[in-house]
All heavy atoms as an XYZ file, in Angstrom:
756
protein
N     -10.628     79.531    -98.631
C      -9.246     79.629    -98.416
C      -8.835     78.902    -97.142
O      -9.454     78.990    -96.092
C      -8.819     81.087    -98.305
C      -7.425     81.427    -98.329
S      -7.270     83.159    -98.496
C      -5.589     83.273    -99.066
N      -7.771     78.005    -97.212
C      -7.307     77.235    -96.097
C      -6.078     77.992    -95.404
O      -5.322     78.690    -96.118
C      -6.852     75.882    -96.577
O      -5.790     75.966    -97.570
C      -8.068     75.151    -97.187
N      -6.025     77.657    -94.149
C      -4.886     78.395    -93.412
C      -3.572     77.549    -93.766
O      -3.612     76.314    -94.021
C      -5.115     78.208    -91.906
O      -4.112     78.748    -91.173
N      -2.472     78.342    -93.772
C      -1.101     77.740    -94.070
C      -0.542     77.087    -92.819
O       0.428     76.381    -92.938
C      -0.196     78.729    -94.658
O      -0.009     79.739    -93.728
N      -1.146     77.363    -91.698
C      -0.630     76.759    -90.518
C      -1.760     76.303    -89.681
O      -2.858     76.908    -89.590
C       0.259     77.722    -89.570
C      -0.298     78.914    -89.338
C      -1.092     79.159    -88.144
C      -0.255     80.065    -90.199
C      -1.712     80.331    -87.836
C      -0.972     81.268    -89.930
C      -1.673     81.430    -88.639
N      -1.675     75.165    -88.904
C      -2.814     74.627    -88.198
C      -3.085     75.511    -86.925
O      -2.170     75.982    -86.233
C      -2.429     73.192    -87.760
C      -0.922     73.245    -87.815
C      -0.512     74.271    -88.915
N      -4.329     75.770    -86.711
C      -4.742     76.468    -85.456
C      -5.061     75.421    -84.369
O      -5.920     74.625    -84.681
C      -5.914     77.418    -85.746
C      -5.501     78.452    -86.809
C      -6.412     78.075    -84.475
C      -6.636     79.283    -87.222
N      -4.440     75.542    -83.220
C      -4.607     74.489    -82.164
C      -5.522     74.839    -81.114
O      -5.577     74.277    -80.048
C      -3.229     74.105    -81.668
C      -2.581     75.247    -81.027
O      -3.029     76.412    -81.138
O      -1.609     74.922    -80.241
N      -6.393     75.929    -81.346
C      -7.367     76.231    -80.399
C      -8.679     76.627    -81.086
O      -8.725     76.997    -82.214
C      -6.957     77.384    -79.432
C      -6.606     78.646    -80.143
C      -7.494     79.630    -80.494
C      -5.167     78.876    -80.605
C      -7.118     80.813    -81.289
C      -4.844     80.048    -81.311
C      -5.803     80.960    -81.681
O      -5.386     82.090    -82.407
N      -9.788     76.428    -80.292
C     -11.093     76.762    -80.807
C     -11.686     77.948    -79.908
O     -11.955     77.642    -78.690
C     -11.929     75.497    -80.815
C     -13.354     75.758    -81.345
O     -13.601     76.843    -81.909
N     -14.222     74.710    -81.209
N     -11.852     79.089    -80.480
C     -12.446     80.123    -79.674
C     -13.929     79.951    -79.426
O     -14.522     80.773    -78.569
C     -12.213     81.477    -80.366
C     -10.707     81.870    -80.374
S     -10.296     83.442    -81.212
C     -11.108     84.571    -80.062
N     -14.518     79.107    -79.957
C     -15.944     78.839    -79.671
C     -16.226     77.977    -78.505
O     -17.305     77.736    -77.919
C     -16.729     78.246    -80.920
N     -15.033     77.265    -78.113
C     -15.064     76.297    -76.972
C     -14.988     77.085    -75.564
O     -14.012     77.887    -75.402
C     -13.916     75.344    -77.174
C     -13.958     74.124    -76.197
O     -15.078     74.009    -75.603
O     -13.018     73.473    -76.001
N     -15.785     76.753    -74.686
C     -15.718     77.445    -73.254
C     -14.362     77.102    -72.604
O     -13.967     77.894    -71.777
C     -16.882     76.935    -72.538
C     -17.871     76.362    -73.524
C     -17.027     75.942    -74.751
N     -13.805     76.003    -72.964
C     -12.551     75.593    -72.288
C     -11.421     76.678    -72.602
O     -10.520     76.951    -71.798
C     -12.150     74.097    -72.709
C     -10.753     73.859    -72.134
C     -13.210     73.251    -72.164
N     -11.428     77.192    -73.872
C     -10.532     78.236    -74.199
C     -10.529     79.380    -73.273
O      -9.556     79.909    -72.906
C     -10.756     78.609    -75.732
C      -9.978     79.775    -76.175
C      -8.650     79.641    -76.500
C     -10.541     81.110    -76.231
C      -8.007     80.763    -76.924
C      -9.833     82.151    -76.627
C      -8.568     81.883    -77.013
N     -11.788     79.884    -72.958
C     -11.854     80.976    -72.072
C     -11.554     80.696    -70.656
O     -11.046     81.509    -69.910
C     -13.295     81.564    -72.200
C     -13.574     82.029    -73.582
C     -14.240     81.426    -74.484
C     -12.986     83.326    -74.036
C     -14.516     81.860    -75.802
C     -13.294     83.719    -75.281
C     -13.929     83.022    -76.231
O     -14.174     83.570    -77.480
N     -11.870     79.427    -70.290
C     -11.430     79.020    -68.901
C      -9.904     79.071    -68.792
O      -9.287     79.577    -67.770
C     -11.949     77.684    -68.586
C     -11.523     76.991    -67.222
C     -12.146     77.942    -66.126
C     -12.022     75.597    -67.040
N      -9.181     78.561    -69.852
C      -7.713     78.618    -69.839
C      -7.118     79.953    -69.756
O      -6.239     80.257    -69.109
C      -7.231     77.843    -70.957
C      -7.316     76.340    -70.947
C      -6.918     75.625    -72.246
O      -6.773     76.221    -73.274
N      -6.700     74.325    -72.145
N      -7.894     80.902    -70.532
C      -7.458     82.281    -70.503
C      -7.471     82.986    -69.112
O      -6.681     83.686    -68.774
C      -8.234     83.097    -71.490
C      -7.979     82.706    -72.985
S      -6.194     82.932    -73.445
C      -6.191     84.720    -73.624
N      -8.664     82.528    -68.476
C      -8.764     83.189    -67.132
C      -7.820     82.600    -66.143
O      -7.230     83.360    -65.400
C     -10.234     82.851    -66.584
C     -10.454     83.143    -65.097
C     -11.267     83.667    -67.390
N      -7.481     81.434    -66.157
C      -6.513     80.722    -65.350
C      -5.126     81.190    -65.735
O      -4.390     81.645    -64.706
C      -6.532     79.193    -65.503
C      -5.398     78.536    -64.853
C      -7.865     78.645    -64.917
N      -4.826     81.383    -66.946
C      -3.548     81.921    -67.225
C      -3.425     83.422    -66.780
O      -2.242     83.773    -66.301
C      -3.212     81.867    -68.810
C      -2.959     80.400    -69.152
O      -2.618     79.686    -68.516
N      -3.228     80.144    -70.457
N      -4.389     84.145    -66.862
C      -4.363     85.495    -66.343
C      -4.226     85.515    -64.815
O      -3.377     86.428    -64.291
C      -5.671     86.233    -66.732
O      -5.871     86.330    -68.118
N      -4.891     84.679    -64.132
C      -4.697     84.616    -62.603
C      -3.333     84.276    -62.291
O      -2.813     84.730    -61.382
C      -5.699     83.482    -62.096
N      -2.635     83.313    -63.045
C      -1.278     82.982    -62.749
C      -0.303     83.993    -62.982
O       0.559     84.399    -62.156
C      -0.882     81.692    -63.557
C       0.603     81.336    -63.483
C      -1.656     80.511    -63.087
N      -0.565     84.851    -64.079
C       0.283     85.988    -64.382
C       0.154     87.042    -63.367
O       1.134     87.628    -62.892
C      -0.109     86.585    -65.720
O      -0.015     85.525    -66.745
C       0.773     87.691    -66.151
N      -1.068     87.336    -62.794
C      -1.304     88.229    -61.673
C      -0.593     87.814    -60.490
O       0.040     88.578    -59.672
C      -2.654     88.603    -61.478
C      -2.896     89.406    -60.302
C      -3.296     89.366    -62.759
N      -0.751     86.486    -60.246
C      -0.080     85.942    -58.913
C       1.393     86.083    -58.988
O       2.088     86.288    -57.968
C      -0.512     84.491    -58.785
O       0.051     83.651    -59.763
N       2.137     85.946    -60.144
C       3.549     86.054    -60.180
C       3.831     87.433    -59.792
O       4.905     87.619    -59.096
C       3.992     85.701    -61.588
C       5.418     86.092    -61.839
C       3.889     84.197    -61.838
N       3.152     88.415    -60.340
C       3.453     89.865    -60.013
C       3.192     90.103    -58.483
O       4.044     90.987    -57.896
C       2.608     90.805    -60.844
O       1.207     90.641    -60.539
C       2.849     90.664    -62.281
N       2.177     89.585    -57.875
C       1.999     89.816    -56.387
C       3.068     89.137    -55.604
O       3.434     89.763    -54.553
C       0.609     89.366    -56.085
C      -0.631     90.032    -56.673
C      -1.879     89.300    -56.334
C      -0.616     91.460    -56.110
N       3.568     87.942    -55.964
C       4.631     87.414    -55.242
C       5.893     88.238    -55.252
O       6.636     88.421    -54.241
C       4.825     85.880    -55.631
C       6.022     85.335    -55.019
C       3.634     84.995    -55.329
N       6.181     88.677    -56.508
C       7.426     89.513    -56.741
C       7.210     90.758    -55.985
O       8.215     91.222    -55.373
C       7.747     89.690    -58.130
N       5.996     91.356    -55.915
C       5.827     92.601    -55.120
C       6.081     92.459    -53.722
O       6.664     93.252    -53.042
C       4.379     93.131    -55.460
C       4.004     94.322    -54.672
C       4.661     95.591    -55.078
C       2.443     94.544    -54.728
N       5.534     91.339    -53.139
C       5.734     91.083    -51.720
C       7.229     90.879    -51.330
O       7.718     91.378    -50.372
C       4.874     89.858    -51.359
C       4.956     89.560    -49.829
C       4.291     90.379    -48.913
C       5.782     88.516    -49.329
C       4.362     90.063    -47.549
C       5.823     88.252    -48.065
C       5.114     89.055    -47.189
N       7.883     90.183    -52.186
C       9.383     89.958    -51.894
C      10.113     91.352    -52.060
O      10.918     91.554    -51.082
C      10.028     89.041    -53.009
C      11.527     89.060    -52.919
C       9.381     87.600    -52.814
N       9.799     92.228    -52.926
C      10.371     93.489    -52.966
C      10.042     94.419    -51.872
O      10.828     95.150    -51.305
N       8.781     94.282    -51.343
C       8.400     95.042    -50.133
C       9.099     94.645    -48.904
O       9.443     95.400    -48.086
C       6.818     95.012    -49.949
C       6.119     95.762    -51.025
S       4.227     95.686    -50.812
C       4.104     96.357    -49.178
N       9.256     93.297    -48.748
C       9.851     92.779    -47.559
C      11.380     93.099    -47.482
O      11.905     93.436    -46.435
C       9.694     91.248    -47.421
C       8.222     90.859    -46.988
S       7.803     91.529    -45.409
C       6.726     92.786    -45.784
N      11.966     93.163    -48.612
C      13.459     93.397    -48.691
C      13.683     94.849    -48.984
O      14.898     95.276    -48.957
C      14.156     92.530    -49.765
C      13.911     91.082    -49.492
S      14.872     90.112    -50.692
C      16.510     90.242    -50.029
N      12.612     95.603    -49.251
C      12.729     97.043    -49.467
C      13.734     97.347    -50.649
O      14.639     98.182    -50.458
C      13.083     97.809    -48.272
C      12.010     97.753    -47.191
C      12.296     98.623    -45.948
C      11.139     98.381    -44.972
N      11.466     98.868    -43.724
N      13.569     96.616    -51.728
C      14.523     96.684    -52.810
C      13.717     96.403    -54.172
O      13.111     95.457    -54.300
C      15.538     95.615    -52.676
O      16.339     95.548    -53.778
N      14.021     97.317    -55.076
C      13.377     97.154    -56.444
C      14.151     96.022    -57.157
O      13.609     95.398    -57.962
C      13.481     98.417    -57.247
O      14.861     98.977    -57.271
C      12.605     99.437    -56.581
N      15.535     95.863    -56.788
C      16.269     94.885    -57.548
C      15.789     93.458    -57.115
O      15.697     92.548    -57.896
C      17.768     94.951    -57.078
C      18.446     96.252    -57.671
C      19.767     96.367    -57.148
C      20.445     97.648    -57.545
N      21.736     97.892    -56.941
N      15.290     93.283    -55.869
C      14.799     92.080    -55.447
C      13.420     91.745    -56.140
O      13.155     90.609    -56.431
C      14.568     92.077    -53.831
N      12.697     92.733    -56.343
C      11.437     92.596    -56.987
C      11.670     92.152    -58.392
O      11.011     91.208    -58.834
C      10.611     93.922    -57.091
O      10.376     94.402    -55.656
C       9.297     93.660    -57.667
N      12.602     92.696    -59.135
C      12.869     92.306    -60.516
C      13.510     90.935    -60.505
O      13.100     90.046    -61.396
C      13.855     93.281    -61.147
C      13.126     94.725    -61.227
C      14.395     92.779    -62.536
C      14.135     95.790    -61.598
N      14.437     90.569    -59.649
C      14.967     89.279    -59.558
C      13.907     88.105    -59.296
O      13.878     87.074    -59.929
C      16.142     89.145    -58.623
C      16.653     87.774    -58.348
C      17.282     90.052    -59.119
N      13.122     88.518    -58.249
C      12.026     87.454    -57.928
C      11.033     87.319    -59.134
O      10.670     86.198    -59.348
C      11.253     88.036    -56.759
N      10.753     88.324    -59.804
C       9.820     88.181    -61.024
C      10.470     87.253    -61.961
O       9.822     86.429    -62.644
C       9.349     89.452    -61.524
O      10.510     90.247    -62.085
N      11.727     87.607    -62.343
C      12.461     86.699    -63.295
C      12.586     85.181    -62.834
O      12.323     84.276    -63.667
C      13.903     87.195    -63.566
C      13.903     88.279    -64.723
C      14.098     89.617    -64.290
C      13.660     87.989    -65.951
C      14.131     90.568    -65.300
C      13.704     88.926    -66.951
C      13.900     90.230    -66.563
N      12.824     84.938    -61.613
C      12.892     83.689    -61.111
C      11.493     82.932    -61.214
O      11.404     81.759    -61.650
C      13.260     83.632    -59.642
C      13.170     82.185    -59.055
C      14.740     83.954    -59.600
N      10.421     83.689    -60.917
C       9.133     83.057    -61.084
C       8.705     82.813    -62.500
O       8.061     81.804    -62.814
C       8.075     84.005    -60.341
C       8.109     83.927    -58.864
C       7.346     85.079    -58.226
C       7.714     82.540    -58.362
N       9.139     83.686    -63.337
C       8.789     83.512    -64.820
C       9.656     82.304    -65.340
O       9.078     81.524    -66.041
C       9.181     84.749    -65.599
C       9.215     84.524    -67.119
C       8.114     85.812    -65.403
N      10.902     82.159    -64.895
C      11.734     80.993    -65.319
C      11.019     79.727    -64.741
O      11.095     78.671    -65.477
C      13.055     81.092    -64.757
C      13.892     82.209    -65.597
C      14.933     82.816    -64.854
C      13.626     82.553    -66.813
C      15.599     83.831    -65.570
C      14.307     83.550    -67.419
C      15.406     84.214    -66.706
N      10.508     79.785    -63.574
C       9.890     78.551    -63.010
C       8.614     78.201    -63.744
O       8.245     77.080    -63.932
C       9.577     78.768    -61.512
C      10.733     78.546    -60.505
C      10.308     78.970    -59.162
C      11.245     77.173    -60.712
N       7.761     79.169    -64.051
C       6.409     78.902    -64.682
C       6.514     78.657    -66.185
O       5.684     78.106    -66.769
C       5.428     80.021    -64.324
O       5.983     81.353    -64.776
C       5.150     80.109    -62.857
N       7.477     79.293    -66.858
C       7.467     79.243    -68.306
C       8.553     78.367    -68.864
O       8.567     78.096    -69.986
C       7.624     80.690    -68.917
C       6.492     81.621    -68.533
C       5.138     81.100    -69.019
O       5.017     80.519    -69.993
N       4.170     81.180    -68.090
N       9.567     78.030    -68.073
C      10.747     77.280    -68.495
C      10.376     75.773    -68.693
O       9.439     75.294    -68.145
N      11.353     75.077    -69.325
C      11.152     73.631    -69.394
C      12.533     73.008    -69.418
O      13.520     73.615    -69.707
C      10.398     73.319    -70.608
C      10.928     73.672    -71.922
O      11.940     74.498    -71.888
N      10.534     73.136    -72.965
N      12.611     71.773    -68.959
C      13.756     70.928    -69.069
C      13.342     69.618    -69.835
O      12.646     68.933    -69.275
C      14.244     70.607    -67.675
C      14.629     71.787    -66.914
C      15.472     69.701    -67.701
C      14.995     71.573    -65.453
N      13.794     69.607    -71.013
C      13.309     68.615    -71.998
C      11.784     68.712    -72.242
O      11.411     69.683    -72.705
N      11.128     67.659    -71.786
C       9.636     67.780    -71.926
C       8.871     68.132    -70.660
O       7.808     68.284    -70.618
C       9.104     66.325    -72.402
O       9.506     65.346    -71.459
C       9.706     66.000    -73.736
N       9.640     68.273    -69.526
C       9.140     68.585    -68.209
C       8.866     70.164    -68.194
O       9.857     70.875    -68.298
C       9.912     68.082    -67.085
C       9.385     68.463    -65.774
C       8.206     67.769    -65.292
C       9.978     69.428    -65.045
C       7.706     68.175    -64.099
C       9.495     69.754    -63.720
C       8.315     69.146    -63.259
N       7.755     70.578    -67.822
C       7.475     71.928    -67.660
C       6.384     72.136    -66.499
O       5.530     71.268    -66.324
C       6.986     72.645    -68.883
O       6.720     74.099    -68.649
C       5.623     72.022    -69.419
N       6.506     73.267    -65.787
C       5.504     73.601    -64.780
C       4.273     74.413    -65.221
O       3.380     74.692    -64.540
C       6.218     74.320    -63.615
C       7.130     73.512    -62.774
C       7.817     74.400    -61.744
C       6.418     72.337    -62.106
N       4.417     74.690    -66.588
C       3.353     75.587    -67.141
C       1.933     74.880    -67.095
O       0.981     75.546    -66.987
C       3.763     75.917    -68.647
C       2.747     76.792    -69.373
C       3.193     76.995    -70.870
N       4.614     77.197    -70.865
C       5.415     76.769    -71.850
N       4.925     75.880    -72.764
N       6.628     76.890    -71.865
N       1.936     73.541    -67.375
C       0.656     72.835    -67.441
C       0.349     72.092    -66.155
O      -0.601     71.245    -66.039
C       0.626     71.888    -68.592
C       0.771     72.632    -69.878
O       0.351     73.741    -69.977
O       1.446     72.003    -70.824
N       1.180     72.269    -65.033
C       1.030     71.517    -63.821
C      -0.060     72.321    -63.007
O       0.188     73.395    -62.574
C       2.351     71.435    -63.131
C       2.246     70.581    -61.875
O       1.122     70.266    -61.378
N       3.440     70.170    -61.419
N      -1.247     71.677    -62.890
C      -2.354     72.428    -62.221
C      -2.006     72.473    -60.693
O      -2.400     73.578    -60.135
C      -3.612     71.546    -62.425
C      -4.800     72.225    -61.655
C      -4.033     71.526    -63.943
N      -1.481     71.584    -60.101
C      -1.108     71.642    -58.702
C      -0.227     72.844    -58.441
O      -0.453     73.634    -57.434
C      -0.551     70.402    -58.205
C      -0.069     70.438    -56.750
C      -1.540     69.199    -58.307
N       0.856     72.963    -59.169
C       1.811     73.959    -58.936
C       1.165     75.398    -59.178
O       1.276     76.303    -58.355
C       2.938     73.897    -59.901
C       3.956     75.132    -59.891
C       4.788     75.342    -58.862
C       3.952     75.982    -60.910
C       5.637     76.256    -58.713
C       4.854     77.042    -60.882
C       5.694     77.272    -59.738
N       0.297     75.511    -60.262
C      -0.317     76.748    -60.452
C      -1.298     77.074    -59.396
O      -1.545     78.315    -59.047
C      -0.958     76.773    -61.817
C      -0.119     76.486    -63.095
C      -0.947     76.528    -64.339
C       0.885     77.675    -63.008
N      -2.021     76.146    -58.817
C      -3.038     76.406    -57.856
C      -2.301     76.866    -56.633
O      -2.791     77.766    -55.791
C      -3.872     75.174    -57.559
O      -4.434     74.674    -58.725
C      -4.846     75.370    -56.417
N      -1.166     76.218    -56.221
C      -0.361     76.606    -55.059
C       0.158     78.012    -55.245
O       0.161     78.810    -54.243
C       0.653     75.580    -54.803
C       0.066     74.228    -54.276
C       1.675     76.126    -53.821
C       1.135     73.210    -54.230
N       0.531     78.345    -56.453
C       1.061     79.660    -56.642
C       0.098     80.685    -56.594
O       0.218     81.768    -56.004
C       1.732     79.669    -58.081
C       2.340     81.013    -58.494
C       3.534     81.261    -57.585
C       2.719     80.940    -60.023
N      -1.152     80.456    -56.973
C      -2.302     81.381    -56.927
C      -2.566     81.561    -55.338
O      -2.957     82.639    -54.817
C      -3.502     80.944    -57.639
C      -3.195     81.040    -59.202
C      -4.726     81.773    -57.257
C      -4.210     80.371    -60.075
N      -2.716     80.478    -54.606
C      -3.015     80.621    -53.092
C      -1.930     81.404    -52.402
O      -2.282     82.236    -51.462
C      -3.230     79.197    -52.537
C      -4.490     78.345    -53.072
C      -4.426     77.061    -52.540
C      -5.745     79.127    -52.778
N      -0.673     81.085    -52.699
C       0.387     81.804    -52.092
C       0.391     83.376    -52.434
O       0.520     84.115    -51.566
C       1.804     81.288    -52.628
C       2.915     82.173    -52.148
C       1.907     79.788    -51.857
N       0.016     83.635    -53.649
C      -0.134     85.155    -53.998
C      -1.286     85.735    -53.337
O      -1.153     86.918    -53.046
C      -0.249     85.141    -55.565
O      -1.504     84.742    -56.022
N      -2.353     85.045    -53.141
C      -3.476     85.683    -52.377
C      -3.022     85.988    -50.956
O      -3.372     87.033    -50.421
C      -4.762     84.732    -52.411
C      -5.337     84.702    -53.715
C      -5.689     85.173    -51.318
C      -6.342     83.703    -53.924
N      -2.388     85.029    -50.348
C      -1.764     85.355    -49.022
C      -0.752     86.515    -49.047
O      -0.853     87.332    -48.109
C      -1.069     84.092    -48.406
N       0.091     86.557    -49.927
C       1.026     87.708    -50.037
C       0.336     89.012    -50.303
O       0.804     89.954    -49.793
C       2.136     87.373    -51.164
C       3.130     86.378    -50.734
C       4.072     85.859    -51.674
C       3.298     85.995    -49.414
C       5.016     84.936    -51.332
C       4.293     85.090    -48.917
C       5.087     84.537    -49.925
N      -0.688     88.924    -51.109
C      -1.465     90.198    -51.433
C      -2.127     90.712    -50.129
O      -2.085     91.930    -49.806
C      -2.588     89.969    -52.388
N      -2.641     89.788    -49.282
C      -3.241     90.129    -48.016
C      -2.111     90.645    -47.120
O      -2.283     91.826    -46.490
C      -3.853     88.941    -47.424
C      -4.368     89.218    -45.946
C      -5.534     90.029    -45.801
C      -3.633     88.673    -44.854
C      -6.053     90.361    -44.521
C      -4.059     89.072    -43.540
C      -5.248     89.825    -43.349
N      -0.934     90.036    -47.052
C       0.076     90.515    -46.196
C       0.618     91.882    -46.652
O       1.157     92.651    -45.850
C       1.153     89.387    -46.096
C       0.788     88.178    -45.281
C       1.933     87.195    -45.441
C       0.495     88.538    -43.859
N       0.581     92.197    -47.939
C       1.033     93.354    -48.489
C       0.265     94.634    -48.008
O       0.796     95.747    -47.825
C       1.142     93.335    -49.946
O       2.019     92.416    -50.439
N      -1.030     94.465    -47.875
C      -1.764     95.495    -47.451
C      -2.345     95.413    -46.053
O      -3.040     96.358    -45.573
C      -3.088     95.595    -48.440
C      -2.742     95.831    -49.831
C      -4.010     94.419    -48.387
N      -1.967     94.411    -45.316
C      -2.386     94.244    -43.916
C      -1.745     95.387    -43.096
O      -0.513     95.538    -43.071
C      -1.994     92.961    -43.446
C      -2.407     92.594    -41.957
C      -3.766     92.463    -41.642
C      -1.433     92.496    -40.951
C      -4.117     92.195    -40.302
C      -1.739     92.300    -39.688
C      -3.113     92.092    -39.381
O      -3.521     91.931    -38.116
N      -2.521     96.112    -42.365
C      -2.149     97.190    -41.548
C      -1.252     98.195    -42.314
O      -0.278     98.718    -41.649
C      -1.387     96.707    -40.279
C      -2.343     95.995    -39.344
C      -1.553     95.642    -38.139
C      -2.491     95.064    -37.059
N      -1.854     94.701    -35.846
N      -1.519     98.482    -43.577
C      -0.788     99.365    -44.381
C      -0.794    100.880    -43.765
O       0.091    101.628    -43.993
C      -1.127     99.208    -45.832
C      -2.358     99.976    -46.080
C      -0.066     99.832    -46.760
N      -2.026    101.187    -43.159
C      -2.056    102.535    -42.539
C      -1.126    102.851    -41.392
O      -0.757    103.971    -41.170
C      -3.504    102.780    -42.081
C      -4.560    102.662    -43.200
C      -5.040    101.194    -43.252
O      -4.953    100.391    -42.397
O      -5.646    100.964    -44.331
N      -0.630    101.743    -40.739
C       0.165    101.974    -39.602
C       1.691    101.858    -39.893
O       2.560    102.092    -39.043
C      -0.173    100.974    -38.466
O      -0.119     99.678    -38.999
C      -1.630    101.147    -38.046
N       1.970    101.324    -41.031
C       3.333    101.191    -41.437
C       3.973    102.530    -41.813
O       3.328    103.265    -42.536
C       3.517    100.102    -42.500
C       3.171     98.694    -42.162
C       3.397     97.839    -43.262
C       2.944     96.487    -42.878
N       3.074     95.449    -43.980
N       5.228    102.653    -41.527
C       6.004    103.799    -42.042
C       6.405    103.589    -43.477
O       6.950    102.547    -43.788
C       7.257    104.053    -41.179
C       8.024    105.322    -41.406
O       7.337    106.137    -42.208
O       9.161    105.482    -41.005
N       6.053    104.519    -44.286
C       6.259    104.345    -45.807
C       7.647    104.662    -46.177
O       8.156    104.399    -47.241
C       5.240    105.164    -46.561
C       3.840    104.775    -46.329
C       2.909    105.672    -47.176
C       3.589    103.313    -46.751
N       8.450    105.367    -45.331
C       9.809    105.888    -45.689
C      10.799    104.846    -45.142
O      11.010    104.384    -44.266
C      10.074    107.174    -45.228
C       9.106    108.198    -45.847
S       9.170    108.213    -47.685
C      10.433    109.376    -48.007
């Protein structure tokens, strides 16, 4: 039986799993950046707006141009998110939570 639509990925290829790991890291990085923005502004609205802006940047396109496949942008986003994750928990014991 043949498929009625072409499948454009091969699950036996290791590159498929590498792409899945990279896409997962980018998704997590978007959430960490939005979390840091919300913590700094002490606003849940800022967290939601920041997450939408980051999703629009990473998933949107203008014509044929998209940042979804731009390795440099994704690498910078992951590095920034690691820095924001560190800053989010740095000296968390001494900060006033209220």
